[in-house]
N, C-alpha and C positions, 0 to 999 in steps of 0.2 A: 502494501500500498504506499503509495507516496503522499509525502504530508506537505501542504499547502501552505506556504510562509504566513505569520500572523503577523498581522502589523498591531501593536498597543498605541492606541490614542489618549491613554491618561488612566489616572484611577482615582477611586473615590470609595475611601475611608468610610466606614459603614458603623456608628458611635450608637451604642445602648446607653439610654440614660432614664433613671423614676420619673424625672419631669422634664420633659421636652421642652418645653416652653419656656421653664427659667432656663433651661441649659442654653436655648437659641438666645435668649437676651444676653445670658452671660458674655457669650461666646463674642455676640456683636459691639456688646459696650466693652469688654476688657482688651479683646483682640482689635477689635475696628472690622469681624468677619461681616460680609451682605448675606441677608436672610434671602433666599430665593423665593421659595413657596414653603408655604405649612399646611399638613393633611391633618383637617379635624374630625373627630365623632361628630355626633349629635350635641355630645355634651357638651360640645367646644374644647374638649380634650386634645391635644396634638399628640397622633401617632405617628406620624412619619413628615419629613422636614428635607428641605436642601439650604446649606450653610455656604457662601462660599468665601477664601480667602486666594486672591490672585487669582490663576486659572484652575485650581482643585474646588472641586464642590464635594463637601461633606456630608453624607448620609445619616440624617438624625433620625433614630428610633425612641420614639417615646413609650417604653417596656420596663411599666411597674415591676419590679420583682426579677426580673432577668437574671441576674446576676444569682440573689439567693436561690433561685430554682436550681442553679449548677456549684453553688455550695461555695460561693468563694463573695467576698466582701465587695470586690467590686473589679474594674478590667484587669487584667494581667498578660502581662511578654508584648506589649507593644508601644511605640513612642511613635507618636506624630511629629516630624520635624518640619519645621516649616524655615526656607530661605529668605529674608530680611535686606534689606538695602542698610540698614541703620540700625545694629542690635542695641544700641543704649536707650536711642532715642524710643523703640519699639517697647523696650524696657519700664523704663518713664512712664510711657502711657500705661502699661501695664499695673503698674507702682497708684498712680493717677486714677484708674479706676478701680482701684481699692485690695484690689488682688498684690499677694505676696511673693513672688517671685524671689524664684534664688538670685545671688548679684551675675552681671556677666564677669563670663571670667575667656581669656584665650586659650583654645584649647591646641594640643600635638598634634592635632589633623588638620591644620589651618584654617580652622573658622573663631569666629569667636560667639558666647552661646549662654543660654542661659534657659531655662528652665522651672515649669510648676505643674500642678495638675489642677484639674479644673474641679469643681464641686461632685461631680459624678466619678471623678477618679481617673479621669485618663490624664494621660501624660502629654505635655506640650513642649518640645525645646525650639528655639528659636536662634536659627544660624544667620551670621554673616562671616560670608567667602573671603579669606585673610590673603591665602594662596592655595595652592596648588599642588604646596611640597607639604610630606606627611612625615611628623618625625619618628622613625621607625624605631621601637623598642629593640634592644639589646636582643640580636638572633633572628629576629625578623626579615623577610625578604618584601620586596615591593614586585608584583608580576602584573606585567599586563599586554594582553594580548598571548598569553603564551609562554612568554617570554621574561627572564629575572632581570628586572632593570636595576635594580637598586640592591645592597645587602646592609647592614647594621651589624658590625661585630658584635658576636656572644662574649659577653663575661662572665 
């Protein structure tokens, strides 16, 4: 069987919240995301929604009890990384909106970043690219296109 090439045109994370309306309001107020649409049930409760951050659309689900039904307190194992032009300005806006993010810091992988969790427990990290050069840890190698391009001396 021949496989046809696949062209991916984007990604849209799907986020579960106990209260989708509150989450949408928080994401817009705190990060400056733009709500696109919300779908509400006959009682006016948000069941599904879309909110945009730049070119990325996040799907939001109003799913009370979703995490508890799975035996966990909240989202585990995923972090939403968003690139911004000025991480320090974004951090200041996030604090001004009442959130308590970590302080921005330069990372060895070429970014300045800060992070925080939203009220639903989702992890958000905002990155500003500083360089394309990653500081390799001792013994690490950089492989591009199947070829080793750099190596760090093991200690």
